[in-house]
KEKE-3310 file (N, C-alpha, C; in steps of 0.2 Angstrom, whole numbers, plus 5000, padded with zeros to 4 digits):
npx = (5004:5002:5009:5008:5017:5012:5018:5015:5019:5022:5017:5007:4996:4993:4982:4964:4959:4970:4970:4958:4961:4972:4965:4957:4966:4971:4959:4957:4969:4975:4976:4978:4982:4987:4999:4998:5008:5011:5016:5019:5007:5009:5020:5021:5031:5042:5036:5034:5047:5051:5046:5054:5063:5078:5092:5083:5074:5059:5054:5050:5038:5030:5017:5010:5015:5011:4997:4995:4998:4988:4976:4978:4977:4964:4957:4958:4952:4938:4935:4935:4926:4914:4899:4901:4912:4916:4920:4932:4939:4940:4949:4960:4962:4966:4979:4985:4984:4993:5004:5006:5007:5020:5028:5027:5035:5050:5065:5082:5089:5091:5089:5082:5070:5066:5062:5051:5042:5041:5037:5023:5016:5015:5007:4995:4992:4990:4979:4969:4969:4965:4953:4946:4946:4938:4926:4923:4920:4929:4936:4948:4962:4969:4986:4998:5014:5025:5024:5028:5039:5055:5068:5085:5089:5094:5092:5083:5090:5087:5092:5088:5081:5082:5078:5069:5059:5055:5049:5038:5031:5027:5019:5010:5007:5006:4995:4985:4984:4981:4968:4961:4964:4968:4980:4984:4997:5011:5025:5043:5043:5047:5048:5057:5066:5065:5053:5051:5049:5056:5065:5068:5078:5078:5066:5063:5052:5051:5061:5055:5044:5051:5057:5046:5041:5052:5051:5038:5040:5036:5027:5029:5034:5028:5031:5023:5023:5025:5030:5033:5040:5056:5067:5081:5086:5082:5067:5066:5078:5081:5074:5072:5070:5072:5064:5069:5067:5070:5080:5095:5097:5109:5113:5103:5106:5119:5115:5106:5114:5122:5113:5101:5085:5073:5074:5076:5092:5094:5084:5084:5092:5086:5076:5083:5089:5080:5075:5064:5054:5054:5043:5041:5029:5017:5006:4998:4995:4990:4988:4999:5015:5027:5043:5054:5064:5075:5082:5094:5105:5109:5105:5090:5083:5101:5108:5115:5115:5109:5113:5109:5113:5109:5113:5125:5140:5157:5170:5187:5200:5213:5227:5233:5246:5252:5254:5254:5239:5234:5230:5227:5222:5212:5204:5200:5193:5182:5176:5171:5161:5153:5148:5141:5132:5133:5132:5142:5145:5155:5173:5190:5207:5223:5241:5242:5229:5211:5197:5179:5163:5147:5129:5121:5117:5111:5118:5130:5137:5134:5139:5148:5159:5164:5169:5178:5188:5195:5206:5210:5214:5200:5192:5178:5166:5150:5133:5134:5134:5133:5136:5133:5137:5133:5139:5146:5153:5167:5162:5149:5151:5157:5146:5136:5143:5147:5152:5154:5163:5174:5175:5180:5184:5180:5184:5179:5179:5166:5158:5157:5160:5157:5160:5152:5149:5132)
npy = (4994:5011:5024:5040:5053:5066:5081:5093:5108:5118:5131:5129:5125:5134:5141:5142:5144:5141:5127:5123:5126:5117:5105:5105:5104:5091:5084:5087:5086:5074:5060:5046:5033:5040:5046:5058:5069:5079:5094:5102:5115:5131:5142:5133:5123:5131:5138:5127:5123:5133:5128:5118:5110:5116:5109:5102:5111:5119:5133:5149:5155:5145:5140:5151:5151:5138:5140:5149:5142:5132:5140:5145:5133:5129:5140:5138:5126:5129:5138:5130:5119:5124:5122:5109:5104:5097:5083:5083:5093:5086:5075:5083:5089:5078:5076:5088:5086:5075:5082:5091:5083:5077:5089:5091:5082:5084:5081:5079:5078:5087:5085:5073:5077:5088:5081:5073:5083:5093:5085:5084:5094:5090:5079:5085:5094:5085:5077:5087:5090:5078:5075:5086:5083:5072:5078:5085:5075:5068:5053:5046:5040:5042:5040:5035:5040:5036:5023:5017:5024:5020:5023:5024:5028:5041:5056:5071:5069:5057:5041:5032:5016:5007:4994:4989:4999:4998:4985:4989:4998:4989:4981:4989:5003:5001:4992:5000:5012:5005:5001:5012:5023:5036:5042:5050:5057:5060:5072:5074:5067:5052:5034:5028:5012:5009:5014:5027:5044:5051:5064:5069:5079:5096:5104:5092:5086:5084:5074:5064:5061:5057:5045:5037:5037:5031:5018:5014:5013:5024:5033:5046:5061:5075:5091:5104:5121:5138:5145:5147:5136:5128:5140:5151:5158:5163:5171:5180:5186:5190:5200:5198:5184:5168:5155:5138:5125:5112:5101:5092:5077:5076:5089:5095:5088:5094:5107:5106:5102:5113:5121:5125:5131:5126:5112:5098:5092:5077:5073:5070:5059:5046:5046:5047:5035:5026:5033:5042:5055:5071:5084:5101:5112:5125:5129:5139:5141:5128:5123:5126:5123:5121:5114:5101:5088:5077:5063:5070:5080:5093:5109:5118:5133:5137:5145:5157:5151:5155:5154:5158:5159:5164:5170:5164:5157:5159:5150:5150:5139:5135:5125:5124:5122:5126:5116:5107:5108:5094:5076:5071:5082:5086:5075:5076:5088:5086:5075:5082:5090:5080:5073:5083:5086:5095:5103:5106:5119:5125:5123:5127:5126:5129:5128:5130:5133:5131:5134:5135:5136:5137:5134:5146:5142:5138:5127:5128:5138:5135:5122:5117:5127:5129:5116:5114:5123:5117:5111:5119:5136:5146:5157:5167:5173:5180:5181:5182:5180:5167:5165:5156:5153:5145:5142:5154:5170:5182:5195:5193:5189:5201:5210:5204:5203:5216:5230:5224:5216:5203:5187:5174:5165:5154:5145:5135:5126:5128:5132:5146:5151:5162:5171:5183:5200:5203)
npz = (5000:4996:5006:5014:5022:5032:5039:5051:5058:5073:5070:5060:5068:5077:5082:5083:5070:5062:5065:5059:5045:5044:5045:5034:5024:5026:5023:5010:5002:5005:4997:4999:5010:5026:5037:5050:5057:5071:5078:5094:5099:5092:5101:5112:5116:5120:5131:5139:5142:5151:5162:5167:5180:5188:5195:5203:5207:5205:5194:5201:5197:5191:5192:5187:5174:5169:5170:5160:5148:5149:5148:5135:5127:5130:5125:5111:5110:5114:5104:5093:5095:5101:5109:5111:5118:5129:5131:5124:5132:5144:5141:5138:5150:5158:5153:5157:5171:5173:5169:5179:5190:5187:5188:5202:5207:5205:5196:5198:5187:5174:5159:5159:5166:5157:5145:5150:5154:5143:5132:5134:5127:5113:5115:5119:5108:5098:5102:5102:5088:5083:5088:5083:5069:5069:5074:5063:5054:5048:5048:5059:5068:5084:5089:5101:5099:5107:5109:5097:5090:5096:5107:5115:5132:5131:5135:5128:5116:5110:5104:5090:5091:5078:5073:5083:5082:5069:5070:5079:5071:5061:5068:5075:5070:5055:5053:5059:5051:5039:5042:5046:5038:5041:5052:5067:5075:5086:5084:5087:5100:5109:5114:5127:5130:5143:5147:5150:5144:5129:5119:5102:5100:5098:5088:5082:5076:5062:5060:5066:5058:5046:5051:5052:5039:5033:5039:5035:5022:5014:5001:4999:5008:5016:5022:5030:5029:5034:5023:5005:5001:5000:5004:4998:5009:5026:5028:5038:5039:5026:5014:5000:4995:4987:4980:4980:4969:4967:4977:4979:4989:4995:4995:5004:5016:5019:5021:5031:5041:5043:5049:5043:5045:5041:5040:5050:5056:5055:5047:5033:5029:5032:5022:5010:5010:5006:4995:4996:4992:4998:5001:5003:5007:5007:5020:5019:5006:5000:4987:4979:4971:4979:4985:4982:4989:4983:4973:4964:4953:4955:4963:4959:4956:4953:4965:4977:4994:5010:5028:5044:5061:5076:5093:5097:5105:5106:5110:5116:5119:5129:5133:5150:5153:5142:5132:5116:5106:5104:5100:5113:5121:5113:5114:5127:5127:5118:5124:5135:5129:5124:5135:5142:5132:5122:5106:5092:5081:5073:5071:5075:5075:5082:5085:5099:5103:5104:5095:5096:5090:5097:5101:5112:5128:5145:5150:5145:5152:5165:5167:5156:5154:5167:5169:5159:5163:5173:5167:5157:5150:5147:5136:5131:5119:5118:5111:5098:5079:5068:5051:5037:5021:5006:4990:4988:4984:4984:4984:4989:5002:5007:5006:5015:5027:5029:5039:5051:5065:5062:5070:5068:5053:5040:5024:5011:4996:4992:5003:5014:5031:5044:5059:5067:5075:5081)
capx = (5000:5006:5008:5011:5018:5011:5020:5012:5023:5018:5014:5001:4991:4994:4976:4958:4958:4975:4968:4953:4965:4975:4960:4955:4972:4971:4953:4957:4975:4978:4973:4981:4983:4992:5000:4998:5013:5009:5020:5015:5004:5012:5026:5020:5037:5045:5033:5035:5054:5051:5044:5058:5067:5085:5094:5078:5070:5055:5054:5045:5032:5028:5010:5007:5016:5006:4990:4995:4998:4982:4972:4979:4974:4957:4954:4958:4946:4932:4933:4934:4921:4909:4896:4903:4920:4916:4924:4939:4942:4941:4955:4966:4963:4970:4986:4988:4985:4999:5010:5006:5010:5027:5031:5027:5040:5055:5071:5089:5092:5088:5088:5076:5064:5065:5058:5045:5038:5040:5033:5016:5014:5013:5001:4989:4990:4987:4972:4964:4968:4962:4946:4943:4945:4932:4921:4922:4918:4935:4938:4955:4964:4975:4991:5004:5020:5030:5023:5030:5046:5059:5075:5088:5088:5098:5086:5084:5093:5086:5095:5083:5082:5078:5075:5063:5054:5052:5044:5032:5028:5024:5013:5005:5005:5004:4988:4980:4983:4977:4961:4957:4966:4972:4982:4986:5002:5016:5032:5048:5044:5048:5048:5063:5064:5064:5047:5051:5048:5062:5064:5073:5081:5074:5063:5064:5046:5053:5064:5050:5040:5056:5057:5039:5041:5057:5048:5032:5042:5031:5028:5031:5033:5026:5031:5018:5026:5022:5033:5031:5044:5063:5070:5088:5088:5077:5064:5066:5084:5081:5067:5071:5072:5071:5062:5072:5062:5073:5086:5097:5097:5116:5113:5099:5110:5123:5111:5103:5120:5124:5108:5095:5079:5067:5075:5080:5098:5093:5078:5085:5096:5082:5072:5088:5091:5074:5073:5057:5054:5052:5040:5040:5024:5014:4999:4994:4993:4992:4988:5005:5019:5032:5049:5055:5071:5075:5088:5096:5112:5111:5099:5087:5089:5107:5109:5118:5111:5112:5110:5111:5112:5110:5114:5131:5145:5163:5175:5194:5202:5221:5230:5236:5253:5255:5256:5250:5232:5235:5225:5225:5219:5206:5199:5197:5188:5176:5173:5166:5155:5148:5145:5136:5127:5133:5133:5147:5143:5161:5179:5196:5213:5230:5246:5241:5222:5206:5191:5173:5157:5141:5123:5121:5113:5113:5123:5137:5139:5133:5143:5154:5165:5168:5172:5184:5193:5200:5212:5212:5211:5194:5189:5172:5162:5143:5129:5137:5130:5136:5134:5135:5135:5134:5140:5148:5158:5170:5157:5143:5153:5158:5139:5133:5146:5147:5157:5154:5169:5174:5179:5182:5181:5183:5182:5180:5177:5158:5155:5160:5157:5160:5157:5152:5144:5125)
capy = (5000:5018:5028:5047:5056:5073:5084:5100:5111:5122:5137:5127:5123:5139:5144:5138:5145:5137:5120:5122:5126:5110:5099:5106:5101:5084:5082:5088:5085:5067:5055:5040:5032:5045:5047:5065:5070:5086:5097:5106:5121:5138:5142:5129:5120:5137:5139:5121:5123:5137:5124:5112:5112:5116:5106:5099:5116:5122:5140:5152:5156:5139:5140:5156:5149:5133:5143:5152:5136:5129:5144:5145:5127:5129:5145:5135:5121:5132:5141:5124:5114:5128:5119:5102:5103:5094:5077:5085:5096:5080:5072:5087:5090:5073:5077:5093:5083:5071:5086:5094:5077:5077:5095:5091:5077:5086:5077:5083:5077:5092:5082:5069:5082:5091:5076:5071:5089:5096:5081:5085:5099:5086:5075:5089:5096:5079:5076:5092:5089:5071:5076:5090:5079:5068:5082:5087:5069:5065:5047:5045:5036:5045:5035:5038:5038:5033:5015:5016:5026:5018:5025:5023:5033:5048:5061:5076:5067:5050:5037:5028:5009:5006:4987:4989:5004:4994:4980:4992:5001:4984:4978:4994:5008:4999:4990:5006:5016:5001:5000:5019:5028:5042:5041:5056:5055:5066:5073:5076:5063:5045:5031:5024:5005:5008:5016:5034:5048:5054:5068:5068:5085:5102:5104:5085:5083:5082:5068:5059:5060:5054:5039:5034:5037:5025:5011:5012:5014:5029:5035:5053:5064:5082:5096:5110:5127:5145:5148:5143:5130:5129:5146:5151:5162:5164:5177:5184:5190:5193:5203:5196:5177:5164:5148:5132:5120:5105:5101:5085:5074:5078:5097:5096:5086:5099:5113:5105:5101:5120:5124:5128:5130:5122:5105:5095:5089:5070:5071:5068:5053:5040:5047:5046:5028:5023:5037:5044:5062:5076:5090:5107:5115:5130:5128:5145:5140:5121:5121:5128:5117:5120:5112:5094:5086:5070:5062:5075:5081:5100:5113:5121:5136:5137:5152:5156:5149:5158:5152:5162:5156:5169:5168:5160:5158:5157:5148:5149:5135:5134:5121:5128:5121:5128:5111:5108:5106:5088:5072:5070:5087:5086:5070:5079:5093:5083:5071:5086:5092:5074:5071:5088:5086:5102:5102:5110:5122:5127:5123:5129:5125:5131:5124:5131:5135:5127:5138:5132:5140:5133:5138:5148:5138:5139:5122:5130:5142:5131:5115:5116:5131:5127:5109:5115:5127:5113:5109:5124:5143:5147:5164:5167:5179:5178:5186:5182:5177:5162:5165:5151:5154:5140:5145:5161:5174:5187:5201:5191:5189:5208:5213:5201:5205:5224:5233:5220:5213:5196:5184:5168:5164:5148:5145:5129:5128:5129:5135:5150:5152:5168:5172:5191:5203:5204)
capz = (5000:4996:5012:5014:5029:5032:5045:5053:5064:5078:5066:5057:5072:5083:5083:5080:5062:5059:5065:5054:5039:5043:5044:5027:5020:5027:5020:5002:4999:5006:4993:5000:5018:5028:5044:5051:5062:5073:5084:5099:5096:5093:5105:5118:5118:5123:5137:5144:5144:5157:5168:5168:5186:5187:5201:5206:5210:5200:5194:5206:5194:5187:5192:5182:5167:5167:5169:5153:5143:5149:5145:5128:5123:5131:5121:5105:5111:5115:5098:5088:5097:5103:5114:5111:5120:5136:5130:5122:5138:5149:5138:5138:5157:5160:5151:5161:5177:5173:5169:5186:5194:5185:5191:5209:5208:5201:5196:5198:5180:5169:5153:5160:5167:5151:5141:5153:5154:5137:5128:5135:5122:5107:5117:5119:5102:5093:5105:5100:5081:5081:5090:5078:5063:5071:5074:5056:5050:5045:5052:5060:5074:5088:5092:5105:5095:5111:5108:5090:5089:5102:5108:5121:5137:5130:5136:5124:5110:5110:5098:5088:5090:5072:5073:5087:5079:5063:5073:5081:5065:5057:5072:5078:5065:5049:5053:5060:5044:5034:5044:5046:5032:5043:5059:5070:5080:5088:5082:5092:5106:5108:5120:5129:5131:5150:5149:5150:5137:5127:5114:5097:5098:5097:5081:5080:5073:5055:5060:5068:5051:5042:5054:5051:5032:5032:5041:5031:5015:5011:4994:5000:5015:5015:5027:5028:5032:5032:5018:4999:4999:5003:5002:4999:5015:5030:5026:5044:5038:5019:5011:4994:4995:4981:4981:4977:4967:4968:4981:4980:4996:4998:4997:5009:5022:5020:5023:5038:5046:5044:5053:5039:5050:5038:5040:5055:5053:5054:5043:5026:5028:5031:5016:5005:5010:5002:4989:4997:4991:5004:4998:5007:5005:5011:5022:5017:4999:4999:4980:4976:4970:4984:4984:4983:4990:4980:4970:4958:4952:4957:4965:4954:4952:4956:4968:4984:5000:5016:5034:5050:5067:5081:5100:5097:5109:5103:5115:5114:5124:5128:5139:5155:5153:5135:5128:5110:5106:5101:5101:5120:5123:5109:5117:5134:5126:5115:5129:5139:5125:5123:5142:5143:5127:5118:5099:5089:5075:5069:5075:5072:5080:5080:5089:5106:5105:5100:5095:5094:5090:5099:5103:5119:5133:5152:5152:5143:5157:5171:5167:5151:5155:5173:5169:5155:5166:5177:5163:5151:5150:5143:5135:5127:5117:5117:5108:5091:5074:5063:5045:5032:5014:5001:4983:4990:4981:4989:4984:4993:5009:5009:5006:5020:5033:5030:5044:5057:5067:5061:5075:5065:5046:5036:5018:5007:4989:4991:5009:5019:5037:5047:5065:5068:5080:5079)
cpx = (5004:5004:5011:5011:5017:5013:5018:5016:5019:5014:5007:4995:4991:4988:4970:4958:4964:4973:4963:4956:4968:4971:4957:4960:4972:4965:4954:4963:4979:4974:4975:4981:4989:4993:5002:5003:5012:5014:5016:5013:5008:5019:5025:5026:5041:5043:5034:5042:5055:5049:5049:5063:5074:5088:5089:5073:5066:5055:5049:5038:5029:5021:5007:5009:5012:4999:4989:4994:4991:4976:4972:4976:4966:4953:4953:4952:4939:4930:4932:4928:4914:4906:4897:4910:4921:4921:4931:4943:4944:4948:4961:4967:4967:4977:4989:4988:4991:5005:5011:5009:5018:5031:5031:5032:5047:5061:5077:5092:5088:5085:5082:5070:5062:5060:5051:5040:5036:5036:5025:5013:5011:5007:4995:4987:4987:4980:4967:4963:4964:4954:4942:4941:4939:4926:4918:4920:4923:4938:4946:4956:4970:4979:4996:5010:5025:5029:5026:5038:5050:5066:5078:5086:5092:5093:5088:5087:5093:5089:5090:5085:5078:5075:5069:5057:5051:5047:5038:5028:5024:5018:5008:5002:5002:4996:4983:4979:4979:4970:4957:4958:4970:4974:4985:4991:5007:5022:5036:5049:5044:5047:5054:5061:5063:5057:5046:5050:5055:5060:5069:5078:5077:5072:5063:5058:5047:5056:5059:5046:5045:5057:5051:5039:5046:5054:5042:5034:5037:5032:5031:5031:5033:5027:5027:5021:5023:5026:5032:5035:5051:5066:5077:5090:5081:5074:5064:5073:5084:5074:5066:5074:5069:5069:5066:5067:5064:5080:5089:5098:5104:5116:5109:5102:5115:5120:5108:5109:5122:5119:5102:5089:5074:5068:5079:5086:5097:5088:5079:5088:5091:5078:5077:5089:5086:5071:5066:5058:5051:5050:5040:5035:5021:5007:4995:4992:4995:4992:4995:5010:5024:5039:5050:5063:5071:5082:5089:5103:5114:5104:5097:5082:5095:5108:5112:5113:5114:5108:5113:5109:5114:5112:5120:5136:5152:5168:5182:5197:5209:5223:5234:5244:5256:5257:5252:5243:5232:5229:5222:5220:5212:5201:5196:5191:5181:5172:5168:5160:5150:5145:5140:5130:5127:5135:5138:5145:5149:5167:5185:5201:5219:5235:5244:5234:5217:5200:5185:5167:5151:5135:5124:5116:5115:5118:5130:5140:5139:5138:5149:5160:5168:5172:5179:5190:5197:5206:5215:5210:5206:5192:5183:5169:5155:5139:5131:5132:5135:5133:5137:5132:5137:5134:5141:5153:5161:5165:5151:5145:5154:5151:5136:5136:5146:5153:5158:5161:5168:5178:5183:5179:5185:5180:5183:5179:5170:5156:5160:5156:5161:5156:5158:5148:5137:5124)
cpy = (5006:5022:5035:5049:5063:5076:5091:5102:5115:5128:5135:5125:5128:5142:5140:5138:5141:5129:5118:5121:5119:5105:5099:5103:5093:5081:5082:5087:5078:5062:5048:5039:5036:5045:5055:5066:5077:5088:5100:5113:5128:5137:5138:5126:5125:5138:5133:5121:5128:5134:5119:5114:5112:5114:5104:5104:5119:5130:5143:5153:5151:5138:5145:5154:5143:5135:5146:5147:5133:5133:5145:5139:5127:5134:5142:5130:5124:5135:5135:5120:5118:5125:5112:5100:5099:5088:5079:5088:5091:5077:5076:5088:5084:5073:5083:5091:5079:5076:5089:5089:5077:5083:5095:5085:5078:5082:5082:5082:5081:5089:5077:5073:5085:5087:5074:5077:5092:5092:5081:5089:5095:5082:5079:5091:5091:5077:5081:5091:5083:5072:5081:5087:5075:5072:5085:5081:5066:5059:5047:5042:5040:5039:5039:5035:5035:5025:5013:5017:5024:5020:5022:5028:5039:5053:5068:5075:5060:5046:5032:5020:5007:4999:4987:4993:5001:4989:4983:4995:4995:4981:4982:4999:5006:4997:4995:5010:5012:5001:5007:5024:5034:5041:5048:5055:5061:5066:5074:5071:5056:5041:5027:5017:5004:5011:5023:5037:5051:5059:5067:5074:5090:5102:5097:5082:5081:5075:5062:5057:5056:5046:5035:5033:5031:5018:5009:5012:5018:5031:5042:5055:5072:5086:5102:5115:5133:5149:5144:5137:5131:5135:5147:5155:5162:5171:5182:5189:5193:5195:5200:5188:5173:5157:5143:5127:5113:5105:5093:5083:5077:5085:5098:5094:5091:5105:5112:5104:5108:5124:5127:5126:5126:5115:5103:5091:5081:5068:5068:5061:5047:5040:5045:5039:5024:5027:5039:5052:5066:5082:5095:5111:5120:5128:5134:5145:5133:5119:5122:5122:5116:5118:5104:5093:5078:5069:5066:5077:5088:5103:5116:5126:5136:5145:5151:5155:5152:5155:5156:5159:5161:5166:5162:5162:5155:5156:5147:5145:5134:5130:5125:5127:5123:5122:5111:5105:5099:5083:5071:5075:5088:5081:5072:5084:5090:5079:5076:5088:5086:5073:5076:5088:5093:5100:5108:5113:5124:5126:5125:5128:5127:5127:5124:5133:5131:5132:5134:5136:5135:5137:5140:5144:5138:5133:5124:5134:5139:5125:5115:5120:5130:5121:5110:5118:5123:5112:5114:5131:5143:5154:5163:5173:5176:5183:5187:5179:5173:5163:5160:5153:5149:5144:5152:5164:5179:5193:5199:5192:5197:5211:5210:5203:5212:5226:5229:5217:5206:5192:5178:5168:5158:5148:5138:5131:5130:5133:5140:5151:5158:5169:5180:5193:5203:5211)
cpz = (5000:5001:5010:5021:5028:5039:5046:5059:5068:5075:5063:5061:5078:5085:5081:5073:5059:5059:5060:5047:5038:5042:5037:5022:5020:5023:5012:4999:5001:5003:4994:5008:5020:5035:5045:5058:5064:5079:5089:5096:5097:5096:5112:5121:5122:5130:5142:5146:5150:5163:5171:5174:5184:5194:5206:5209:5204:5200:5199:5203:5189:5187:5187:5175:5165:5166:5162:5148:5143:5146:5137:5124:5124:5127:5114:5105:5110:5108:5092:5089:5100:5109:5115:5113:5126:5135:5129:5128:5143:5147:5139:5146:5160:5159:5156:5168:5178:5173:5176:5191:5193:5188:5198:5211:5204:5202:5196:5191:5176:5163:5154:5161:5161:5147:5144:5153:5147:5132:5128:5129:5116:5109:5117:5112:5097:5096:5102:5092:5079:5083:5085:5072:5064:5071:5067:5051:5047:5050:5053:5067:5077:5090:5096:5102:5100:5111:5101:5089:5096:5102:5114:5126:5137:5130:5132:5117:5109:5103:5097:5088:5084:5071:5077:5085:5073:5065:5075:5076:5062:5061:5074:5073:5059:5049:5055:5054:5039:5035:5043:5041:5035:5051:5061:5075:5081:5085:5088:5098:5104:5114:5121:5131:5139:5152:5149:5144:5136:5121:5109:5095:5097:5090:5078:5076:5065:5055:5062:5062:5047:5045:5052:5043:5030:5033:5038:5024:5011:5004:4994:5007:5013:5022:5026:5033:5031:5027:5011:4997:5003:5000:5002:5005:5019:5029:5032:5043:5031:5017:5004:4994:4989:4983:4977:4975:4968:4972:4981:4987:4999:5000:5003:5016:5024:5023:5030:5043:5048:5048:5049:5043:5047:5038:5046:5053:5051:5050:5036:5025:5027:5025:5010:5004:5006:4997:4990:4996:4997:5000:5004:5004:5010:5013:5021:5010:4997:4991:4976:4976:4975:4981:4985:4984:4988:4977:4964:4958:4955:4959:4959:4957:4956:4958:4975:4989:5006:5023:5040:5056:5073:5088:5100:5102:5106:5109:5112:5120:5123:5134:5144:5155:5146:5131:5121:5111:5101:5102:5108:5123:5120:5112:5123:5132:5123:5120:5134:5135:5125:5129:5143:5138:5123:5111:5096:5082:5070:5074:5071:5077:5077:5085:5096:5108:5101:5101:5093:5095:5092:5101:5110:5123:5140:5153:5150:5148:5164:5172:5162:5153:5161:5173:5165:5159:5171:5174:5158:5153:5145:5143:5131:5125:5116:5113:5100:5086:5070:5056:5040:5025:5009:4994:4984:4984:4986:4990:4989:5000:5011:5010:5013:5027:5035:5035:5050:5059:5066:5066:5073:5058:5043:5029:5015:5000:4988:4996:5012:5025:5041:5053:5066:5073:5077:5076)
residu = (MET:ASN:TYR:GLU:ILE:ASN:LYS:PHE:GLY:GLY:ALA:SER:VAL:ASN:SER:ALA:SER:ALA:VAL:LYS:ASN:MET:ALA:ASP:ILE:VAL:GLU:HIS:TYR:SER:HIS:LYS:PRO:VAL:VAL:ILE:VAL:VAL:SER:ALA:MET:GLY:LYS:THR:THR:ASN:SER:LEU:GLU:LEU:LEU:VAL:PRO:ARG:SER:GLY:VAL:LEU:PRO:ALA:ASP:TRP:LYS:GLU:THR:LEU:ALA:LYS:VAL:ARG:ASP:TYR:HIS:TYR:GLY:ILE:ILE:ASN:GLU:LEU:PHE:ALA:ASN:ASP:SER:THR:GLU:VAL:GLU:GLN:LYS:VAL:GLU:ARG:LEU:PHE:HIS:LEU:LEU:GLU:GLU:GLN:LEU:GLN:GLN:PRO:SER:PHE:ASP:TYR:ASN:TYR:SER:TYR:ASP:GLN:ILE:VAL:SER:VAL:GLY:GLU:LEU:ILE:SER:THR:THR:ILE:VAL:SER:GLU:TYR:LEU:THR:TYR:LYS:GLY:VAL:ALA:ASN:LYS:TRP:MET:ASP:VAL:ARG:SER:ILE:VAL:LYS:THR:ASP:ALA:THR:TYR:ARG:GLU:GLY:ARG:VAL:ASP:TRP:GLU:LEU:THR:GLN:SER:CYS:VAL:ASN:LYS:ILE:LEU:LYS:PRO:ALA:VAL:ASP:GLU:CYS:GLY:ILE:VAL:VAL:THR:GLN:GLY:PHE:ILE:ALA:GLY:ALA:MET:GLN:GLY:SER:THR:THR:THR:LEU:GLY:ARG:GLU:GLY:SER:ASP:TYR:SER:ALA:ALA:ILE:LEU:ALA:PHE:CYS:LEU:GLU:ALA:GLU:ALA:MET:VAL:ILE:TRP:LYS:ASP:VAL:PRO:GLY:PHE:LEU:ASN:ALA:ASP:PRO:LYS:PHE:PHE:SER:ASN:THR:GLN:LYS:ILE:ASN:THR:ILE:PRO:TYR:SER:GLU:ALA:ILE:GLU:LEU:ALA:TYR:TYR:GLY:ALA:SER:ILE:ILE:HIS:PRO:LYS:THR:VAL:LYS:PRO:LEU:GLN:ASN:LYS:GLU:ILE:PRO:LEU:TYR:VAL:LYS:SER:PHE:LEU:ALA:PRO:GLN:SER:GLU:GLY:SER:VAL:ILE:LYS:THR:ALA:THR:HIS:ILE:ASP:PRO:GLU:THR:PRO:LEU:TYR:ILE:PHE:LYS:ASN:ASN:GLN:VAL:LEU:LEU:SER:ILE:MET:PRO:ARG:ASP:PHE:SER:PHE:ILE:ALA:GLU:ASP:ASN:LEU:GLN:LYS:ILE:PHE:GLY:GLU:PHE:ALA:GLU:ILE:GLY:ILE:LYS:VAL:ASN:MET:ILE:GLN:ASN:SER:ALA:LEU:SER:PHE:SER:VAL:CYS:ILE:ASP:SER:HIS:HIS:LEU:VAL:PHE:ASP:LYS:LEU:ILE:PRO:SER:LEU:GLN:LYS:ASP:PHE:HIS:VAL:ARG:TYR:ASN:GLU:GLY:LEU:GLN:LEU:ILE:THR:ILE:ARG:TYR:TYR:THR:PRO:GLU:ILE:ILE:THR:GLU:ILE:VAL:GLY:HIS:ARG:LYS:ILE:TYR:LEU:GLU:GLN:HIS:SER:ARG:ILE:THR:ALA:GLN:ILE:ILE:VAL:ASP:ARG)
# end
């Protein structure tokens, strides 16, 4: 049977009108058995992140934050279901009750707490979406993806157990899609074999959809966004963007690695392995063609591609004994990064120092830097921007950088990366 995976992000379900639009897309543009993968609504994940305890202590304003999250979702429910919202409210309230129980038993393990708390956003959004589709007369089945996508217990970055996940897809998901035609499930979250909840990394809903596409051997995967397709730059930074019609898998993997916000870094590889095309389409204009990532020799049209990452920290690390930055020191440094769970965006080393660009996060300042300072001198600059340009020219670099201070710069034949002041 030919399956299709449709993924809807937070912006596509951030209000009652957005949910109605999404339901229309499901009803009119899904012509085959489909799995609908849905993110948390709007900025819910950001709000839930504020509830995660640090060192076992809840934020002082956690009740107020939770109340805002609850009111936001109940506002959407009341607008969608009018006088028929009682059953939906009861289902959603059970999820909020479970969330409150979790909050009142805080763990000292930040990453574990993060996954148990933040994952509730997807459970709530998919419950509302599934119930609304039913309310509209669109038959569907809600499924808990934690019973399907299985990972190890690496919290906030769960590593997929592909063999077990494939078995669960065959036994649980595939029969449900075959029977009902439409299954609604969650992105971003998964189930650890120990029974707890894990997540697949921030913005990991695309990866969730790719995992299910791979295991179902889907005919296609569609990501519905608020842009007309894959653009050569983020419209938040560029006023004149250009839509890329066709992107080779290899190019998409490179762009995701460098931080292209439209694709999660792990999304493309499972699709490439089975040559499943990935369509990027606009939920604001669902009839438009969009973009496709597939087997191809080059991007079409050929044009420079720009990626901007804000809130960057540049660390400069030097051994206290002025020894060389050789394999033993690099092993120590990367060991610290791996243990704390910090991702590296750019590196450069000389004989006596090692520079690394990473996303700003409280763990960088609370754990990473203090730990590195035991063996190394560490200096850092924060509030920087990392610019990546594929298919650059010197003129383009000059235009983009302007008069800003350059902290670090690297060029290859195709790609330039520059760290600058904001």
